[in-house]
N, C-alpha and C positions, 0 to 999 in steps of 0.2 A: 544319756537320757535327755530328752527334750523337756525343757522347763514347762510345767503346767501353769505357773503363775508368772505374772509380770513383776513380782517383787513388791507389789503395793500392799500385800496382806501380811499382817503380823499374826503368828500363831504362838500361843503360850502353851507349853507342854509341862505338866506337873506330874511327876512320878518319882517315887523314892528309890528306884533302881538306876544307878549310874549307867549301866550298859544299855538299858532301855532308852534312857535319855540320849545317849550317844547315837543310837540307831535312828531315833526320830529326828535328831538334829541333822544327820546325814541325809536321810530320806527327804525331809522337808526342804533342806537347803538345796539339794539337787533339783527339786521340783520348783525352786524359785521363790519359796516363801521366806520371809524374814522370821526367824525362829528364836524364841527365848525359852530356855529350859530351866526348870527349878526342881530341886530334889526335896524340898520341904514345903508342904502346903501352907504352913504358918507364915513362911517368908512372904508368900503372895499377899496374905492379909496384912502383914506388917508394912509392906512397901507397895502402895497403890500404883506406883509407876510401872510395876511388873504387868499388871492387867489392864491398865488404862491404855486405850488405843489398840488392844488386842482384838482382832476380828474373829478369832476362834480360839477356844480353849480345848485342849486335848488332855483330859483328866483321867488318871488312874482312879479306880474306886477305893481300893484298900491301900492305905498308907498309914504310917505311925502318927499318932497325935490327932489327926483329923482326916476323915475320909473325903473322897471327891464330891459326894452329894452334899455334905455339910459345908465344904468349901464353896461350892457353887451356890448354895442357898445364901450364904453370907455375901457373896459377890452380887447376887441378884438384889439382896437387901440394900446394897451399896449402889444400886442402879446400873450395874453392868448388864448390858443387853446383847452382847455378842453371841455368836453361835457357839455350840458346845458338842463335843463328842466324848462320851464316857466309855472307858475301857475297863473290863474286869474279867477275872477268872472265876469270880464268885457271884455270878448273876442269878437272880431269882425274880419272881413277880413283884415283890415289894420294892426292890431296887429299881426295876423298870418303871413301876408306878411313880415312885419318887422322882425319878429322872424326867419322866413325862411332865409332871407337875411343875418342874423347874425349867421346862423349855429345852431340855436336851434334844438336839436334833437327831442324834444317832447313838445307839448303844452297841458296842462291839465286844465280842467275847474273845478272851485270850485263848490260844495264840491268835494274834490279829492277822486277818487275811489282808495282805498289803494291797492287792488289787482293789479290794472293797474300800479300804481306807483312801486310796488314791481317787477312786470314783466319788467318794463322799466329799473329799476336799474340793474336787472339781465342781460338784453340784453346789456346795455351800459357799465357795469362793470362786465364782466364775470369772473367766478372763475378760470377756468382751463386755463393753458398756459400763454402766455405773455399778457401784457396789450394791449388793442386795439390800433391800429395805431393812431397817432396824439393826444394821450392823454397826459395831463399834461401841465404845463405852459411853 
């Protein structure tokens, strides 16, 4: 697989399913992204170093303890301004509306269409030229 990224972009993936994290780690790594995976959204809030410098968050919606929308809302409160893709098997209009208000760039339904995810990553984290405006913590 030809890398999509030049390795300058950091993607933080938060999902409570270890097999999903492993899949994203492989997929994003092969595409050339620096990837950090976390299985507990509360760990992201406890350790600011996990999200600082992340160009894009890939968040699952439904996780134990705190959902992806609540996590993103708190990160936005903490001045995180990076891109975000929300993924869920439990989408409805309320979740989509909340996601929109928090500046989520894309909402994907599970099972994730890998081609669509790759296209979104390329759109949100382009290779050529400068990083997209408003990117980073």
